[in-house]
VOVOTI-291388 format. One record per residue (C-alpha): x, y, z; residue in one letter. Coordinates in steps of 0.2 Angstrom, whole numbers, plus 5000, padded with zeros to 4 digits. Each point is the difference from the previous one (the first is absolute). Example, Ala and Ser with C-alpha at 12.3 -4.5 7.8 and 13.67 -1.06 7.14 Angstrom:
2
<pt x="5062" y="4978" z="5039" tivo="a"/>
<pt x="5006" y="5017" z="4997" tivo="s"/>
//
This chain:
259
<pt x="4083" y="4561" z="5594" tivo="m"/>
<pt x="4986" y="4993" z="4990" tivo="r"/>
<pt x="5010" y="4987" z="4990" tivo="y"/>
<pt x="5007" y="4992" z="5016" tivo="l"/>
<pt x="4982" y="4993" z="5003" tivo="q"/>
<pt x="5002" y="4990" z="4984" tivo="l"/>
<pt x="5009" y="4987" z="5010" tivo="v"/>
<pt x="4986" y="4997" z="5011" tivo="l"/>
<pt x="4991" y="4987" z="4990" tivo="l"/>
<pt x="4985" y="5000" z="5011" tivo="l"/>
<pt x="4993" y="5014" z="4989" tivo="c"/>
<pt x="4997" y="4986" z="4987" tivo="l"/>
<pt x="4985" y="4995" z="5010" tivo="a"/>
<pt x="4990" y="5015" z="4994" tivo="l"/>
<pt x="5001" y="4993" z="4982" tivo="l"/>
<pt x="4984" y="4994" z="4992" tivo="t"/>
<pt x="5003" y="4982" z="4997" tivo="s"/>
<pt x="5012" y="4985" z="5004" tivo="c"/>
<pt x="5005" y="5000" z="4981" tivo="g"/>
<pt x="5004" y="5018" z="5000" tivo="a"/>
<pt x="5010" y="4998" z="5016" tivo="q"/>
<pt x="5011" y="4987" z="4993" tivo="k"/>
<pt x="5003" y="5010" z="4984" tivo="v"/>
<pt x="5005" y="5014" z="5012" tivo="a"/>
<pt x="5012" y="4989" z="5009" tivo="v"/>
<pt x="5007" y="4992" z="4985" tivo="k"/>
<pt x="5005" y="5017" z="4993" tivo="y"/>
<pt x="5004" y="5009" z="5017" tivo="a"/>
<pt x="5018" y="5003" z="4995" tivo="d"/>
<pt x="4994" y="5010" z="4984" tivo="s"/>
<pt x="4987" y="5009" z="5010" tivo="y"/>
<pt x="5012" y="5005" z="5014" tivo="i"/>
<pt x="5013" y="5005" z="4988" tivo="e"/>
<pt x="4988" y="5012" z="4990" tivo="r"/>
<pt x="4995" y="5008" z="5016" tivo="q"/>
<pt x="5018" y="5003" z="5006" tivo="v"/>
<pt x="5005" y="5007" z="4983" tivo="e"/>
<pt x="4985" y="5012" z="5001" tivo="k"/>
<pt x="5009" y="5008" z="5016" tivo="r"/>
<pt x="5018" y="4997" z="4997" tivo="l"/>
<pt x="5007" y="5009" z="4984" tivo="p"/>
<pt x="5011" y="4986" z="4995" tivo="l"/>
<pt x="5010" y="4998" z="4984" tivo="y"/>
<pt x="4998" y="4985" z="4988" tivo="d"/>
<pt x="5015" y="4991" z="5007" tivo="s"/>
<pt x="4994" y="5003" z="5018" tivo="q"/>
<pt x="4983" y="4994" z="4996" tivo="e"/>
<pt x="5007" y="4983" z="4994" tivo="a"/>
<pt x="5009" y="4998" z="5016" tivo="t"/>
<pt x="4985" y="5005" z="5010" tivo="l"/>
<pt x="4990" y="4986" z="4991" tivo="s"/>
<pt x="5013" y="4987" z="5005" tivo="k"/>
<pt x="5000" y="5006" z="5018" tivo="d"/>
<pt x="4981" y="4999" z="5002" tivo="i"/>
<pt x="5000" y="4983" z="4993" tivo="d"/>
<pt x="5013" y="4995" z="5013" tivo="l"/>
<pt x="4991" y="5009" z="5014" tivo="f"/>
<pt x="4984" y="4991" z="4997" tivo="l"/>
<pt x="5008" y="4983" z="4998" tivo="n"/>
<pt x="5010" y="5003" z="5016" tivo="e"/>
<pt x="4986" y="5005" z="5011" tivo="h"/>
<pt x="4988" y="4985" z="4998" tivo="k"/>
<pt x="5004" y="4994" z="5017" tivo="e"/>
<pt x="4994" y="5016" z="5008" tivo="e"/>
<pt x="4984" y="4999" z="4991" tivo="v"/>
<pt x="4998" y="4982" z="5004" tivo="r"/>
<pt x="5000" y="5005" z="5019" tivo="k"/>
<pt x="4985" y="5011" z="4997" tivo="i"/>
<pt x="4989" y="4987" z="4994" tivo="i"/>
<pt x="4996" y="4990" z="5016" tivo="p"/>
<pt x="4997" y="5017" z="5009" tivo="l"/>
<pt x="4984" y="5003" z="4990" tivo="l"/>
<pt x="4992" y="4984" z="5007" tivo="d"/>
<pt x="5004" y="5006" z="5018" tivo="k"/>
<pt x="4991" y="5017" z="4999" tivo="v"/>
<pt x="4983" y="4997" z="5009" tivo="s"/>
<pt x="4984" y="5008" z="4992" tivo="l"/>
<pt x="4992" y="4998" z="5017" tivo="e"/>
<pt x="5013" y="5008" z="5012" tivo="d"/>
<pt x="5007" y="5017" z="4996" tivo="p"/>
<pt x="5015" y="4997" z="5012" tivo="k"/>
<pt x="5007" y="4988" z="4988" tivo="s"/>
<pt x="5005" y="5014" z="4989" tivo="l"/>
<pt x="5011" y="5007" z="5015" tivo="d"/>
<pt x="5010" y="4984" z="4998" tivo="e"/>
<pt x="5001" y="4997" z="4982" tivo="y"/>
<pt x="5000" y="5018" z="4993" tivo="y"/>
<pt x="5018" y="5003" z="5006" tivo="p"/>
<pt x="5006" y="4984" z="4992" tivo="k"/>
<pt x="4993" y="5006" z="4983" tivo="f"/>
<pt x="5008" y="5017" z="5003" tivo="i"/>
<pt x="5017" y="4991" z="5004" tivo="n"/>
<pt x="4999" y="4989" z="4985" tivo="a"/>
<pt x="4996" y="5016" z="4989" tivo="y"/>
<pt x="5015" y="5009" z="5008" tivo="l"/>
<pt x="5012" y="4986" z="4996" tivo="d"/>
<pt x="4995" y="5000" z="4982" tivo="i"/>
<pt x="4999" y="5019" z="4998" tivo="a"/>
<pt x="5017" y="5002" z="5008" tivo="r"/>
<pt x="5008" y="4990" z="4987" tivo="d"/>
<pt x="4990" y="5008" z="4986" tivo="f"/>
<pt x="5006" y="5017" z="5007" tivo="s"/>
<pt x="5018" y="4994" z="4998" tivo="k"/>
<pt x="4997" y="4996" z="4982" tivo="l"/>
<pt x="4992" y="5017" z="4997" tivo="l"/>
<pt x="5014" y="5009" z="5010" tivo="a"/>
<pt x="5013" y="4991" z="4989" tivo="r"/>
<pt x="4992" y="5007" z="4984" tivo="h"/>
<pt x="4997" y="5018" z="5007" tivo="m"/>
<pt x="5018" y="5001" z="5006" tivo="s"/>
<pt x="5006" y="5000" z="4981" tivo="t"/>
<pt x="4989" y="5015" z="4995" tivo="f"/>
<pt x="5009" y="5014" z="4991" tivo="d"/>
<pt x="4995" y="5019" z="5001" tivo="e"/>
<pt x="4986" y="4998" z="4987" tivo="k"/>
<pt x="4993" y="4985" z="5008" tivo="q"/>
<pt x="5000" y="5008" z="5017" tivo="i"/>
<pt x="4990" y="5015" z="4994" tivo="k"/>
<pt x="4987" y="4989" z="4991" tivo="e"/>
<pt x="4998" y="4988" z="5014" tivo="f"/>
<pt x="4997" y="5014" z="5013" tivo="l"/>
<pt x="4988" y="5008" z="4988" tivo="k"/>
<pt x="4990" y="4984" z="4998" tivo="k"/>
<pt x="4999" y="4997" z="5019" tivo="m"/>
<pt x="4994" y="5018" z="5003" tivo="r"/>
<pt x="4986" y="4998" z="4987" tivo="e"/>
<pt x="4995" y="4983" z="5007" tivo="e"/>
<pt x="5000" y="5007" z="5018" tivo="n"/>
<pt x="4989" y="5015" z="4994" tivo="n"/>
<pt x="4988" y="4988" z="4992" tivo="d"/>
<pt x="4998" y="4991" z="5016" tivo="i"/>
<pt x="4997" y="5015" z="5010" tivo="f"/>
<pt x="4988" y="5008" z="4988" tivo="l"/>
<pt x="4989" y="4985" z="4998" tivo="k"/>
<pt x="4982" y="5003" z="5005" tivo="d"/>
<pt x="4997" y="4994" z="5018" tivo="r"/>
<pt x="4982" y="4995" z="4997" tivo="s"/>
<pt x="5005" y="4990" z="4984" tivo="e"/>
<pt x="5013" y="4991" z="5010" tivo="r"/>
<pt x="4987" y="4995" z="5014" tivo="r"/>
<pt x="4988" y="4994" z="4986" tivo="a"/>
<pt x="5014" y="4990" z="4992" tivo="r"/>
<pt x="5004" y="4992" z="5017" tivo="i"/>
<pt x="4982" y="4995" z="5003" tivo="e"/>
<pt x="4999" y="4993" z="4983" tivo="k"/>
<pt x="5016" y="4990" z="5003" tivo="r"/>
<pt x="4993" y="4992" z="5016" tivo="v"/>
<pt x="4983" y="4996" z="4991" tivo="e"/>
<pt x="5010" y="4991" z="4986" tivo="s"/>
<pt x="5007" y="4988" z="5014" tivo="i"/>
<pt x="4985" y="4999" z="5012" tivo="l"/>
<pt x="4985" y="5003" z="4989" tivo="g"/>
<pt x="4986" y="5013" z="5005" tivo="s"/>
<pt x="5005" y="5009" z="5016" tivo="l"/>
<pt x="4988" y="5001" z="5014" tivo="t"/>
<pt x="4995" y="5017" z="5008" tivo="k"/>
<pt x="5012" y="4997" z="5015" tivo="k"/>
<pt x="5014" y="4997" z="4988" tivo="q"/>
<pt x="4997" y="5015" z="4990" tivo="k"/>
<pt x="5000" y="5010" z="5016" tivo="e"/>
<pt x="5017" y="4993" z="5005" tivo="i"/>
<pt x="5007" y="5006" z="4984" tivo="l"/>
<pt x="4992" y="5017" z="5001" tivo="k"/>
<pt x="5006" y="5002" z="5018" tivo="d"/>
<pt x="5017" y="4997" z="4994" tivo="h"/>
<pt x="4999" y="5012" z="4986" tivo="g"/>
<pt x="5011" y="5013" z="5008" tivo="k"/>
<pt x="5013" y="4986" z="5003" tivo="t"/>
<pt x="5001" y="4996" z="4982" tivo="f"/>
<pt x="5001" y="5019" z="4996" tivo="d"/>
<pt x="5014" y="5002" z="5013" tivo="a"/>
<pt x="5009" y="4985" z="4992" tivo="q"/>
<pt x="5002" y="5010" z="4984" tivo="i"/>
<pt x="5008" y="5015" z="5008" tivo="v"/>
<pt x="5011" y="4989" z="5011" tivo="t"/>
<pt x="5005" y="4990" z="4985" tivo="r"/>
<pt x="5004" y="5015" z="4989" tivo="s"/>
<pt x="5010" y="5008" z="5014" tivo="e"/>
<pt x="5010" y="4984" z="5003" tivo="r"/>
<pt x="5004" y="4998" z="4982" tivo="r"/>
<pt x="5005" y="5018" z="4998" tivo="s"/>
<pt x="5013" y="4998" z="5014" tivo="r"/>
<pt x="5006" y="4984" z="4991" tivo="l"/>
<pt x="5002" y="5009" z="4984" tivo="h"/>
<pt x="5010" y="5014" z="5008" tivo="t"/>
<pt x="5011" y="4987" z="5008" tivo="d"/>
<pt x="5003" y="4992" z="4983" tivo="f"/>
<pt x="5004" y="5017" z="4992" tivo="k"/>
<pt x="5013" y="5004" z="5013" tivo="n"/>
<pt x="5008" y="4982" z="4998" tivo="i"/>
<pt x="5000" y="5000" z="4981" tivo="l"/>
<pt x="5008" y="5017" z="4999" tivo="e"/>
<pt x="5014" y="4996" z="5012" tivo="q"/>
<pt x="5018" y="4997" z="4993" tivo="e"/>
<pt x="5002" y="4983" z="5008" tivo="i"/>
<pt x="5003" y="4983" z="4993" tivo="s"/>
<pt x="4986" y="4990" z="4991" tivo="r"/>
<pt x="5001" y="4987" z="5014" tivo="e"/>
<pt x="4997" y="5013" z="5014" tivo="s"/>
<pt x="4985" y="5007" z="4990" tivo="k"/>
<pt x="4993" y="4983" z="4999" tivo="e"/>
<pt x="5002" y="4997" z="5018" tivo="n"/>
<pt x="4992" y="5017" z="5005" tivo="l"/>
<pt x="4985" y="4998" z="4988" tivo="i"/>
<pt x="4997" y="4982" z="5007" tivo="f"/>
<pt x="5000" y="5007" z="5018" tivo="e"/>
<pt x="4987" y="5013" z="4995" tivo="k"/>
<pt x="4989" y="4987" z="4992" tivo="f"/>
<pt x="5000" y="4989" z="5015" tivo="v"/>
<pt x="4996" y="5014" z="5012" tivo="d"/>
<pt x="4986" y="5006" z="4989" tivo="y"/>
<pt x="4993" y="4982" z="4999" tivo="q"/>
<pt x="5001" y="4998" z="5019" tivo="k"/>
<pt x="4991" y="5017" z="5003" tivo="e"/>
<pt x="4987" y="4996" z="4987" tivo="a"/>
<pt x="4995" y="4984" z="5009" tivo="l"/>
<pt x="4999" y="5007" z="5018" tivo="t"/>
<pt x="4983" y="5007" z="4996" tivo="n"/>
<pt x="4988" y="4988" z="5010" tivo="s"/>
<pt x="4984" y="5009" z="4993" tivo="k"/>
<pt x="4997" y="4987" z="4986" tivo="n"/>
<pt x="5002" y="4986" z="5013" tivo="l"/>
<pt x="4987" y="5008" z="5011" tivo="e"/>
<pt x="4988" y="5002" z="4985" tivo="i"/>
<pt x="5002" y="4982" z="4996" tivo="a"/>
<pt x="4997" y="4994" z="5018" tivo="k"/>
<pt x="4984" y="5011" z="5000" tivo="a"/>
<pt x="4994" y="4991" z="4985" tivo="f"/>
<pt x="5002" y="4982" z="5006" tivo="i"/>
<pt x="4985" y="5000" z="5012" tivo="p"/>
<pt x="4989" y="5007" z="4987" tivo="t"/>
<pt x="5003" y="4987" z="4987" tivo="l"/>
<pt x="4985" y="4990" z="4994" tivo="e"/>
<pt x="5001" y="4982" z="4996" tivo="p"/>
<pt x="4999" y="5003" z="4981" tivo="n"/>
<pt x="5014" y="5013" z="5002" tivo="q"/>
<pt x="5011" y="4988" z="5010" tivo="k"/>
<pt x="4998" y="4987" z="4986" tivo="r"/>
<pt x="5004" y="5013" z="4987" tivo="s"/>
<pt x="5016" y="5006" z="5010" tivo="l"/>
<pt x="5006" y="4982" z="5003" tivo="r"/>
<pt x="4997" y="4996" z="4982" tivo="t"/>
<pt x="5011" y="5015" z="4996" tivo="r"/>
<pt x="5014" y="4994" z="5012" tivo="m"/>
<pt x="4999" y="4982" z="4993" tivo="t"/>
<pt x="5002" y="5007" z="4982" tivo="e"/>
<pt x="5015" y="5011" z="5007" tivo="l"/>
<pt x="5008" y="4984" z="5007" tivo="e"/>
<pt x="4999" y="4992" z="4983" tivo="e"/>
<pt x="5007" y="5015" z="4991" tivo="i"/>
<pt x="5015" y="5002" z="5013" tivo="l"/>
<pt x="5003" y="4981" z="4997" tivo="n"/>
<pt x="5000" y="5003" z="4981" tivo="y"/>
<pt x="5013" y="5014" z="5003" tivo="f"/>
<pt x="5011" y="4989" z="5009" tivo="v"/>
<pt x="4999" y="4987" z="4986" tivo="e"/>
<pt x="5003" y="5013" z="4986" tivo="t"/>
<pt x="5018" y="5002" z="4993" tivo="t"/>
<pt x="5004" y="5018" z="4994" tivo="y"/>
//
């Protein structure tokens, strides 16, 4: 689900400046809370508990984030095979963090009453439809723009790589929508069962974990990244390495921040 990706702090590398990144990190708890509340129809008392839970979550997971930092220096911009070694380590770090965040979400979802269940499922349906109906060409253009924001102007060869993988990007939307639909059906079945709150929490958590593992089995993005490395020009390598250095600084700033 989209808000699970909020715990992947690597997305902060796409922000425009170091100052903006630090502001984002400083108020990460408030941002994550707002995004979760958009999707979980919580009552005021539940929102207060959620806020405390998110602060606790962020403070307790700094060691996992700390482990990511040295990996950034080890990724070679000369050898695509280095991604084969370090990409799984990034994924495992993400899964460890996402697993615990899923536990937090499952705990809150398990308390839903009938009104909340109905509203929650409606929101998830609408969000999934939005994903599926997004214009494919617009998404491809957005991906190219995102890559350009990191590397600078793309070469003809690099644009061809993105174009050649256009169908892959399109297929990812369909796969993602189908996977989310199955997850929502599972949630509906669990939430409507006459079982204890603890049982609901455990079942929801299991479905979250299965979803995350399935979502990360796709190796296409890794293949695209490996195809890009041999095409990188000196200025692009400098730009990418600068971004990675900035990201290290931001992750260190997160580790030092108390929520």
